[in-house]
C-alpha positions in Angstrom: -104.2 60.7 -8.6 -101.2 61.8 -10.5 -100.9 59.0 -12.7 -104.7 59.4 -13.1 -104.0 62.5 -14.6 -101.1 62.0 -16.7 -103.2 59.0 -18.5 -106.2 60.6 -19.5 -103.9 63.8 -20.8 -101.9 60.9 -22.6 -105.2 59.3 -24.0 -106.0 61.9 -26.2 -102.6 62.4 -28.1 -102.0 61.4 -31.2 -99.3 58.2 -31.7 -96.1 58.9 -32.4 -96.6 56.6 -35.6 -99.7 58.0 -36.7 -99.3 60.0 -40.2 -99.5 63.7 -40.4 -102.0 65.2 -42.2 -100.8 67.2 -45.1 -96.9 67.3 -45.9 -95.5 69.8 -48.1 -94.9 68.6 -52.0 -92.7 69.7 -54.5 -94.9 70.2 -57.5 -92.2 71.2 -59.6 -91.1 67.9 -60.0 -89.9 65.3 -63.2 -93.0 62.8 -63.3 -91.7 59.1 -64.1 -94.9 58.7 -66.7 -97.6 61.3 -67.4 -99.6 62.2 -64.5 -102.7 60.2 -65.5 -104.8 57.7 -63.8 -104.6 54.9 -65.9 -100.6 55.5 -65.6 -101.1 55.3 -62.1 -103.1 52.7 -61.9 -101.5 50.2 -64.5 -97.5 51.7 -63.3 -97.5 51.9 -59.7 -101.2 50.7 -58.3 -101.7 47.6 -60.2 -98.8 45.7 -59.4 -96.9 47.9 -56.8 -100.1 48.0 -54.5 -103.2 46.3 -55.8 -104.6 43.9 -58.4 -102.0 41.2 -58.2 -102.9 38.7 -55.9 -99.8 39.2 -53.1 -99.8 42.4 -53.0 -101.3 44.0 -49.6 -104.3 45.7 -51.5 -105.3 43.0 -53.6 -109.1 41.5 -52.7 -107.1 38.8 -50.6 -104.4 41.1 -49.3 -103.5 42.3 -46.0 -104.6 45.6 -46.3 -108.3 47.0 -45.7 -108.3 49.0 -49.2 -108.7 46.8 -52.6 -107.2 48.0 -55.8 -108.6 44.9 -58.3 -109.2 47.2 -61.1 -109.2 50.9 -62.2 -112.7 51.7 -61.4 -112.9 50.2 -57.6 -109.3 51.7 -57.1 -110.1 55.6 -58.1 -113.8 55.4 -56.4 -111.5 53.8 -53.2 -108.9 56.4 -53.2 -111.0 59.2 -53.4 -113.2 57.7 -50.6 -110.8 60.1 -48.5 -107.1 58.6 -49.2 -107.2 61.6 -52.2 -107.8 64.6 -52.0 -108.5 66.1 -55.5 -106.1 69.3 -56.2 -104.3 68.6 -52.9 -101.7 66.1 -53.3 -99.6 67.3 -49.5 -103.0 66.6 -47.7 -103.3 63.2 -49.7 -102.9 60.2 -47.7 -101.8 57.9 -50.7 -98.6 60.8 -50.9 -98.2 61.8 -47.1 -97.9 57.6 -47.0 -95.6 57.2 -50.4 -93.5 59.6 -49.0 -92.3 58.6 -45.9 -89.7 56.0 -45.8 -88.5 54.0 -42.1 -92.3 55.0 -40.7 -94.5 52.3 -39.6 -97.2 54.1 -41.9 -94.9 54.1 -45.0 -96.0 53.0 -48.1 -95.5 50.8 -49.7 -94.0 48.9 -46.5 -90.3 47.8 -46.0 -87.2 49.1 -46.2 -86.2 49.5 -49.7 -90.0 49.6 -50.7 -90.2 53.2 -51.7 -91.4 54.6 -54.6 -88.7 56.4 -56.6 -89.6 60.4 -56.3 -90.1 60.2 -60.2 -92.8 57.7 -59.3 -94.2 59.6 -56.6 -94.6 62.6 -58.8 -96.8 61.6 -60.7 -98.8 60.4 -57.8 -98.6 63.8 -57.2 -99.0 65.8 -60.0 -102.2 63.6 -61.1 -103.4 64.6 -57.4 -102.9 68.0 -58.2 -104.3 67.8 -61.5 -108.1 67.0 -59.4 -107.3 63.5 -59.5 -109.3 62.7 -62.8 -110.7 59.2 -63.2 -109.5 56.2 -66.1 -110.1 57.0 -69.5 -108.4 53.9 -70.7 -107.7 51.4 -68.7 -108.3 48.9 -70.9 -104.7 49.6 -73.2 -101.9 47.7 -72.2 -99.8 50.7 -70.4 -102.9 52.6 -69.4 -103.1 54.6 -72.7 -99.6 56.2 -72.7 
């Protein structure tokens, strides 16, 4: 009987490896690049996460989220993974600030974003996560 009660109680508990809903972020940080979506896409998401064939979030990657081009990437991120104006409660920020956790993005030891690169993501989201402006320009319209 007690085993059934304990099992039922634990069934509703979140996994210890689940990411938190929100984290504390430092918005007084120093960004690696200007925090625009074009720069976020071209400097962080494109090669590191999404549009390259070997990346997790490419069309044929291991991740459930595909980031093949700026327009699709922005739409996908705003579909529950980024909360415009609230970087601390945005899954993108939570997961990129979790080195060593099962939910860390990018995955793997030594694969973490630099503090300055993550700062660019944080400041872009804090500014309302505006979409691509000049995604065709090399370097993302810097």
